[in-house]
C-alpha positions in Angstrom: -6.4 1.3 0.0 -8.6 3.7 2.6 -7.7 3.9 6.2 -10.5 1.0 6.4 -9.8 -0.8 3.9 -6.0 -1.0 5.3 -6.9 -1.9 8.8 -9.1 -5.0 7.7 -6.4 -6.0 5.7 -3.8 -5.5 8.8 -6.2 -7.4 10.6 -6.7 -10.6 8.4 -2.9 -10.2 7.9 -2.0 -11.0 11.2 -4.6 -13.2 12.1 -3.8 -15.7 9.5 0.1 -14.8 10.6 -0.6 -15.8 14.5 -2.1 -19.1 13.1 0.9 -19.6 11.3 3.7 -19.2 13.7 1.5 -21.4 16.0 2.0 -24.0 12.9 5.7 -23.2 12.2 6.0 -23.7 16.2 4.4 -27.4 16.2 6.1 -27.9 12.7 9.5 -26.5 12.4 10.9 -28.5 9.6 7.8 -28.5 7.5 9.1 -27.4 3.9 5.1 -26.6 2.8 5.0 -24.2 5.9 8.3 -22.7 4.6 6.9 -22.3 1.3 3.9 -20.8 2.5 6.2 -17.9 4.8 7.1 -17.2 1.5 4.5 -16.9 -0.3 2.9 -14.9 2.6 6.1 -12.4 2.5 5.5 -11.7 -1.0 2.1 -11.3 -1.1 2.7 -8.6 2.0 5.2 -7.1 0.1 3.8 -6.6 -3.3 0.6 -5.4 -1.6 2.8 -2.5 0.5 4.7 -1.8 -2.9 1.2 -1.2 -4.8 0.2 1.0 -1.3 3.6 3.0 -1.7 3.0 3.3 -5.9 -1.0 4.5 -5.2 0.3 7.0 -2.5 3.4 8.7 -5.1 0.7 8.9 -7.9 -1.8 10.5 -5.3 0.8 13.1 -4.5 2.2 13.4 -8.1 -1.6 14.0 -9.3 -2.4 16.6 -6.3 1.2 18.6 -7.5 0.0 18.5 -11.0 -3.4 19.9 -10.2 -1.8 22.7 -7.9 0.3 23.7 -10.6 -2.4 24.1 -13.4 -4.5 25.9 -10.9 -2.0 28.2 -10.4 -0.9 28.5 -13.7 -4.3 29.0 -15.1 -5.1 32.2 -12.0 -1.8 33.8 -13.2 -2.7 33.5 -16.8 -6.2 35.1 -15.3 -4.4 37.6 -14.1 -1.9 38.5 -16.7 -5.1 38.9 -19.2 -6.8 41.5 -16.3 -3.9 43.6 -16.3 
């Protein structure tokens, strides 16, 4: 998720959460709203876990590419000696 996508996701989630809070304040004992709150929380948590996993994989991939480049560079240097 790039920065613009992340900002859009956050803005959309904020709009939903703001409206949801108004509904919950108007009907605090509503079991359906309680269930929806749990669902929203789980969706947000899942999305964040996917983002974290993507960031970790990107960093690992960059490190592997850098390591591969350095190995090739050192191999080329050792062959020219």
